[in-house]
Structures are given as C-alpha cells and as structure tokens.
C-alpha positions as CSV (number, residue, x, y, z in Angstrom):
1,M,0.0,0.0,0.0
2,E,1.2,3.5,-0.8
3,D,0.4,6.6,1.2
4,G,-2.3,7.6,-1.3
5,H,-4.1,4.3,-0.7
6,K,-3.9,4.8,3.0
7,E,-5.3,8.3,2.7
8,A,-8.1,7.1,0.5
9,I,-9.1,4.3,2.8
10,S,-9.0,6.7,5.8
11,I,-11.2,9.2,4.0
12,E,-13.7,6.5,2.9
13,F,-13.8,4.8,6.2
14,P,-13.0,7.4,8.9
15,E,-14.2,5.1,11.7
16,I,-11.2,2.9,11.1
17,A,-8.7,5.5,10.0
18,N,-6.6,5.1,13.1
19,R,-6.2,1.4,12.3
20,V,-4.9,1.8,8.7
21,Y,-1.1,1.5,8.3
22,L,1.5,1.3,5.6
23,I,3.4,-1.9,6.1
24,S,6.6,0.1,6.5
25,E,5.1,1.5,9.7
26,M,5.5,-1.9,11.3
27,V,9.2,-1.2,11.5
28,D,8.7,2.4,12.6
29,E,9.3,3.9,9.2
30,I,7.1,5.6,6.6
31,Y,7.7,4.8,3.0
32,N,6.0,3.3,0.0
33,I,7.0,-0.1,-1.2
34,H,7.6,-0.4,-5.0
35,D,4.9,-2.3,-6.8
36,P,6.7,-4.7,-9.2
37,I,3.8,-5.3,-11.5
38,G,5.0,-5.0,-15.0
39,G,8.6,-5.3,-13.9
40,T,11.3,-7.9,-14.0
41,I,11.6,-11.0,-11.9
42,D,14.4,-9.3,-10.1
43,E,12.0,-6.5,-9.1
44,F,9.5,-9.0,-7.8
45,E,12.2,-10.7,-5.8
46,L,13.5,-7.4,-4.3
47,T,9.9,-6.5,-3.3
48,A,9.4,-10.0,-1.7
49,Q,12.6,-9.6,0.2
50,E,11.5,-6.3,1.5
51,F,8.2,-7.7,2.7
52,D,10.0,-10.6,4.3
53,S,12.3,-8.2,6.2
54,I,9.5,-6.1,7.4
55,F,7.4,-9.1,8.5
56,D,10.5,-10.5,10.4
57,R,11.4,-7.2,12.1
58,G,7.8,-6.0,12.6
59,F,6.0,-9.2,13.6
60,N,5.6,-8.2,17.2
61,K,4.1,-4.8,16.3
62,I,1.8,-6.5,13.7
63,E,0.6,-9.0,16.4
64,A,0.1,-6.3,19.0
65,L,-2.0,-4.1,16.6
66,A,-4.1,-7.1,15.6
67,R,-5.1,-7.6,19.2
68,D,-6.3,-4.0,19.6
C-alpha cells in the first residue's frame, strides 16, 4: 500500500482511519513499497525480500496491533 491508498481508505472509512497503516510503519518507518507489477523477476524478488524483512522485524508490532 502506498500513502495515497492509506489516505483514500482513511477518508472513505473514517471510523477505522486510526487502524490503517503502511506496512513500513510496522518497522517504525514511513515509505512506499515499490509495486513490481510489469517489472522484471528481479524487481519481484526485491519486493518480496523487502516484505520478508518487514514481517520479520515488525511481527511483534503487527501482532500487537491485531489484538487492539
């Protein structure tokens, strides 16, 4: 998800706006993750590695937020 997606969801569903996050926020950063659609296999692999890293480092935060 990119910041524009987050903003659109927050506007459309204001009652849950405080529960919408960029995946990068799970590691206390705010940045968009490159969408590899239309790209090379290398771009897909880099994006997958980035997700793996975020999930590994941010799992505890993801789990805690899911409980709220």
